[in-house]
C-alpha positions in Angstrom: 2.0 11.6 1.6 3.7 8.6 0.1 2.3 5.5 -1.7 4.5 2.4 -2.0 3.8 0.1 -4.8 5.4 -2.5 -7.1 2.8 -1.8 -9.8 4.2 0.2 -12.7 0.7 1.0 -14.0 -0.2 2.5 -10.6 3.0 4.6 -10.7 2.1 6.0 -14.1 -1.5 6.7 -13.0 -0.4 8.6 -9.9 2.2 10.5 -11.9 -0.6 11.5 -14.4 -2.6 12.8 -11.5 0.2 15.0 -10.3 2.2 12.8 -7.9 6.0 12.7 -8.0 7.7 9.4 -8.5 10.6 9.3 -6.1 12.2 6.1 -7.4 13.0 2.8 -5.7 12.8 3.1 -1.9 13.7 -0.5 -1.0 13.8 -4.0 -2.4 11.3 -6.6 -1.1 12.2 -9.9 0.5 11.0 -13.2 -1.0 7.4 -14.3 -0.7 8.6 -16.5 2.2 8.8 -13.4 4.4 6.0 -11.7 6.4 3.3 -10.1 4.3 2.8 -6.4 4.7 -0.8 -5.5 3.8 -1.9 -2.3 2.0 -5.2 -0.6 2.7 -6.8 2.5 1.3 -9.2 4.9 3.2 -11.9 5.8 0.6 -13.1 8.5 3.0 -9.9 10.5 2.9 -9.4 13.5 0.6 -5.7 12.9 0.2 -5.4 9.3 -0.9 -4.5 7.9 2.6 -3.0 4.5 2.7 -2.0 2.3 5.6 0.5 -0.6 5.7 0.5 -3.3 8.4 1.8 -6.8 8.9 -1.0 -7.4 11.4 -3.8 -9.6 10.1 -6.1 -8.4 13.0 -5.4 -4.7 12.2 -6.0 -5.3 8.5 -9.3 -7.0 9.3 -10.4 -4.3 11.7 -9.7 -1.5 9.2 -11.7 -3.4 6.5 -14.5 -3.8 9.0 -14.7 0.1 9.4 -14.6 0.8 5.7 -11.0 0.7 4.5 -10.4 -1.1 1.2 -7.9 -4.0 1.3 -5.5 -3.7 -1.7 -3.5 -6.9 -1.2 0.0 -7.6 -0.1 2.3 -4.6 -0.7 5.5 -6.5 -0.1 7.1 -9.2 2.1 9.4 -8.2 4.9 12.1 -10.4 6.3 
C-alpha cells in the first residue's frame, strides 16, 4: 500500500504510525495541468486510497461513502 502526498505533516503522521517514507516519487506539473483527485475509503482496514482524474468517478466514490481529500497533484 502506498499513499502519495505533498503534505509533510501527513508524511510525519504516517511515519509515526509505522509507515515507511520512500522519498520523492515524482514532481508535479503546474496547477494548469489536469487535477488528480485523492479519495480515502473509511471502511478499509488498511488505509485504502484511490487516485483519479475523472470527476465522475470521484463523485461516484463520494456518493458511496469514500471521503474526498482534495487534489493530490496536477498531471500534464
